[in-house]
C-alpha positions, -999 to 999 in steps of 0.1 A, spaced: -42 -313 -473 -54 -325 -506 -63 -358 -491 -86 -341 -463 -104 -322 -490 -111 -351 -511 -124 -369 -479 -149 -340 -475 -165 -337 -509 -189 -366 -510 -199 -363 -473 -206 -324 -478 -223 -329 -510 -248 -354 -497 -253 -332 -464 -263 -302 -484 -289 -324 -502 -302 -338 -470 -306 -302 -458 -321 -287 -490 -347 -316 -491 -359 -310 -459 -358 -271 -459 -379 -274 -491 -404 -298 -474 -406 -276 -443 -412 -243 -463 -436 -258 -487 -454 -281 -462 -444 -312 -479 -450 -346 -466 -421 -367 -482 -425 -398 -462 -437 -416 -496 -400 -415 -509 -391 -436 -481 -389 -475 -479 -421 -494 -477 -410 -531 -474 -424 -554 -499 -443 -528 -517 -433 -517 -553 -439 -478 -543 -415 -482 -515 -386 -494 -540 -374 -459 -546 -366 -454 -510 -337 -478 -511 -318 -446 -528 -340 -417 -517 -348 -425 -480 -316 -412 -466 -323 -379 -478 -360 -376 -461 -364 -370 -424 -391 -366 -398 -380 -331 -383 -349 -310 -379 -340 -328 -348 -340 -361 -366 -318 -346 -393 -293 -329 -371 -287 -362 -351 -283 -382 -385 -259 -354 -400 -235 -349 -373 -227 -386 -369 -229 -393 -410 -205 -364 -416 -177 -376 -388 -180 -412 -401 -182 -404 -438 -152 -381 -435 -133 -410 -414 -140 -436 -444 -130 -415 -471 -99 -404 -453 -85 -437 -440 -100 -460 -467 -94 -436 -496 -87 -465 -523 -119 -482 -518 -142 -457 -498 -167 -452 -529 -173 -489 -532 -176 -494 -495 -199 -464 -491 -223 -476 -522 -223 -513 -510 -237 -502 -475 -262 -478 -491 -275 -502 -514 -275 -533 -492 -289 -518 -461 -317 -500 -484 -325 -535 -501 -325 -555 -471 -348 -530 -452 -373 -536 -481 -372 -572 -477 -371 -573 -440 -386 -541 -424 -421 -535 -409 -450 -525 -429 -445 -488 -426 -424 -459 -442 -387 -460 -432 -371 -425 -437 -338 -410 -427 -302 -417 -429 -295 -436 -398 -291 -468 -418 -262 -453 -433 -248 -440 -399 -250 -476 -387 -234 -490 -417 -206 -467 -415 -200 -474 -379 -197 -512 -386 -173 -510 -412 -151 -487 -396 -151 -507 -362 -149 -543 -378 -126 -534 -407 -99 -520 -382 -103 -549 -360 -99 -575 -387 -69 -555 -406 -50 -553 -371 -32 -523 -384 -23 -500 -356 -39 -465 -374 -71 -484 -383 -75 -501 -348 -71 -466 -336 -100 -458 -357 -119 -487 -345 -114 -475 -308 -125 -441 -319 -156 -452 -335 -162 -476 -303 -160 -447 -280 -181 -424 -298 -210 -447 -310 -208 -477 -289 -242 -471 -276 -257 -472 -309 -262 -510 -306 -292 -505 -284 -310 -488 -316 -307 -520 -334 -335 -538 -311 -371 -530 -305 -367 -522 -270 -395 -502 -265 -434 -505 -273 -430 -477 -296 -397 -468 -318 -398 -433 -332 -372 -444 -358 -368 -476 -378 -348 -501 -357 -347 -525 -388 -332 -498 -408 -304 -495 -378 -300 -532 -379 -298 -538 -417 -273 -511 -419 -250 -525 -393 -252 -559 -410 -244 -540 -443 -213 -525 -427 -200 -560 -416 -203 -575 -450 -188 -545 -464 -158 -549 -440 -153 -588 -449 -159 -585 -485 -133 -555 -488 -107 -570 -460 -81 -576 -486 -82 -542 -503 -74 -509 -492 -49 -501 -464 -33 -529 -450 -10 -539 -423 27 -536 -434 43 -568 -440 75 -572 -416 110 -572 -434 122 -608 -439 162 -613 -436 177 -626 -465 194 -659 -458 233 -657 -456 249 -668 -490 266 -701 -484 296 -690 -505 302 -658 -492 336 -653 -479 334 -649 -440 343 -615 -428 372 -627 -405 388 -644 -434 413 -625 -456 406 -625 -493 432 -642 -512 448 -625 -542 459 -652 -567 486 -625 -582 501 -621 -549 529 -648 -545 525 -645 -506 488 -647 -505 487 -678 -525 505 -698 -500 480 -684 -471 493 -671 -439 
């Protein structure tokens, strides 16, 4: 139970921040796109940290929030020892790469994080080859396998940042390989100890030097 509660803390806090920011923006009629990522522009640098909290509408927020909650709780539950470092790596890498390699537009939303968490949970379970983590990989592939189409410009007009999706996904792959030797691992099978060459075979009786009969054998 304690592990589950711990897994909920950061995801719930971040979700509350996302909803609070969007609620204030809606009530006050604020346009917060300037807090997103603007590639290769100085004013777009704060968006590396702030853009996941900015959304274009309630539907955009709900779509990201549900996936973010499921995937982030899964990360913190199954990869507890390295979850914070993995999350921070994906968060910063996805934003920084988007700043270097995105279209000249304001990129907003937490979808880069969603793609990064999806990639990490899937790839990490595969390369670790540990049954519970492989089950997580299959779970993620079943729920979010179709996200792969969001990483490519398959339509003339993309309402959301496909570059953010792509860079987030690549950040998740990088995190999976960087932390592959840390956190939960496949148990090492027990190794049978070699039999002691000098050990008395069980079928031979033990000779007692004080016993006059056993000194001469059977």
